[in-house]
N, C-alpha and C positions, 0 to 999 in steps of 0.2 A: 570568354572574357577577352577584352582587348588588352594591350600591353600596359596601359595605365592602371587598369583594374588589377592585373597580375602583380604589378609593382606594389600596389596598395595592400594586396593580400599577404605579402611577406613570403610568398613561395620563392624558392631558389630559382633564379633565372640566369642562364649563361648565354653569352654571345661572343662576338669577336670584332676586332677592328679590321676594316678593309683598307689596305694601303695602296692597292693597285687600281687605277681608274679604268676598270674593265667590267662592263655590265654582265659579261659571261660568268664572271666569278660570283656575282650575286645570284645568278641562276643556279649555280652549283651549290653554293652555301645554303640556299633556300631549301634544298633537298636534304640537308643535314638535320640533326636533332637539336641544333641550336635554337634558342628562343628569339634571337634578334641579330642584326648586323649593324655595325656603326661605321659609317663612312668617315674616315679621318681626313677632313679637309684642312685641318690645322697643320699637319706634318707631312702631307702627301700631295702629289701634283694633280689634284682635282681642280678643273675649271668648272664654270657653271654648266657647260654642256655635258661633260662627262658625269658630273654629279646628278644632273637631271635624268640622264639615261639610266643610271644605277637605281635611282629612286623609282623611276617608272617601272622597271622590271620587278623591284621588290614589291611595289604596290599591286602589280598585276598578279603576282604569285602569293599575295596576302602574307608577306613576310615582313614583320616589323622592321623598319629602318630608322636608325638614329643618325644624326650628323653632328660631328664635332666641328664647329665652325672656327675659322681663324681668329675671330674676335667677337665681341658682343655688340657690335653696332646694330642699330635698328634696321638698316638696309640688309645686312647679312642675315639677320633673324627672319625678316619678312620674306626674302626670296627663297630661303631654305624651307620654310613652312609652306609657302605657296606651292613649291614644287612637290609637296606631298610627304615630307618627312614626318614621322610620328613623334619624333623628339629632337630637341636640340641640346647639345652639350656646350656650355659656355666656359671657355678656359679662364683662368686667373680671376676668379670671383673672390676678392679679398676684403670686401666690405659689405655692410648691409645696404648701402646706397647702390652699389653695383647690382646686388641681388634684386633690389626693388626695380631698378631700371630694366633689367632683362626680363623680369616677370611681366612687367607692364608691356614691353615691346612685343612679347610673344602672344599676347591675347588681345582679342578685339575689344574696343572700348575707347572712350575719350582719352586721347593722348597715347593710345596703344597701337596695336597692329592695324594697318589699313585694310579695309575690306575690298575684296574683288571676287565677284561670283564666277569668273571665267577661268579660274586656276584649276590645276589638277586636284588640289585639296578640296575645292568646292564642286568637284565633279564636272568641270567644264560647263557650267551654267545649267546643270541638271538638278541641282539641289536648291531648295528655297533658302532665303536668308535665315529664317528661323532654324532650319536644320543645320546650316553651316555654323551658326552661333552656338548651337547645342553641341556640335562636334568639337568646337573649340574647348568647351568646358569639360567634356567627357573623354577626349582623346589626346589633346595636345599635352606634351610632356616637356617640362623645362628642368634641366639638370645643371646644377652649379658645380663646376670643378674647383676643388680646394687643393691648391698646390703650393701655397706659400704660408709661412708662419702667421702672417696677418689674417689670412682666411681662417686658419685654425683658431686664432684668438677671438675672432668675431663670429665663430660658427653658431653660437646659440642664437644670435640675432639673425644670421643668414637663414638658418633652418626654420625660423619662425615666420619668414616672409610668405604670405599667401601667393600662390602661383609658382613657387619652387616645389617641385615634386620629388626631387632626389638630390643627394650630395655625393659627388664622385671624388674620392681621394686619389690624387696622383702621387703614388709612393716615390717614384723616381725623382720627380720635381721637388718634392718635399725633402728628400735626402740631399739633393744638391743645395737647396736653400739652407739646410741645417749644417752644411759642410761635412757631410758624411757620405759614404759609398754603400753602406749596408741598408737596403730597404726594409730589412727585418730587424734592424737595431732598435734600441730603446727610444731614440728620438722620434723616429717615424711611427713606430707602433704606439707610442704614447699619444702622438697626434691623432692617429687613426681612432684610438679609443675615445678621445675627446669628441671627435666628429661623430662617431657612432652613438655616443651618449646623447648628443644634441639631436641627431636624426630620430632616435627612438622617442625622445621627449616630445618632439613636435610631429611625430607620425610621418616622417619622410623616409624614403627608400635610401638605404645605405649601400653605396656602390664603390667598387674599386677594380683595379687591374691585377691580374695574376698571370705570370708567364707560364706556369704549369699548375698541376693540381696538388703539389706538395703542401701548400699552406691552406688548403681548403678548410680543414677542421678549425684551424686558428681563426680564419676569417669569419666563418660561420659563428664561432663563439663570440666574436666581436659584434655580431648582429648584421654582418654583410649578407644581403639577400640578392644582389645582382652583381655578377662577376664578368668582366671582360677578359676572355681567355686569349692571350697572345694576339696573333694576327695571321692572315693567310700567308704572309712571308714565313713566319715561324712554322706553320703547318707544313708548308712545302719543303722547307729545309729539314725539318725533323723526319718527315716521311722519306725524303730522298736519302738521308744518311742512314736511316733504318734499313731501307731496301738495299743500299750498297753494302752495309755491314752483313746483312743476311746472305747476300750472294757471295761475298768474300769468305764467309765462314762455312759455306756449304761444302 
């Protein structure tokens, strides 16, 4: 099964954010047990060239690669998907209108994604138009990030949009918007429950971020089936501190 099919199946999927623009890290993480990697082009210093190199390595190693883009502009969506990303994550989706706009921009069709047969996505002119259009329907993934109260309020309409495959709850951003600092507090968890209900109702994948595995049972109970586990920054720091502590206590 490809990543889109796995998301639709409801099986638990785990991946991580890549914050460092280095394709070698993609090579390393592709050898892990993770199901995917997500390039964080919103909060990290990826330019088009470094993002392209990371996507190329991921595609060559058959490792699903998602990209969280800085914004939901048509141009950003087009270049990211043409580069070969399996999925795009669009931040700040706070209305059904924005959800409809990004879903249309991510798929081929009148008023949507522009067609080019010479891209990595299209196999550098080795795939027929019919095959590329079929791939668009069976492989392209669009994830709406819900990180503001307005998005939570409109979640039933957002999740109902054809072409939106998953909804990603950003707990830290929601906490900031609600004026709290506890991502596990009632405000944030109540919002997550509302998003999860809408996702289940409309058959969309429920996704969120977790800094560690402590809340896994709670998240699974909510219906979360796709979890972004920290980032390579956190992995490095955790492993370094654990190794240091082990040597100091030996």
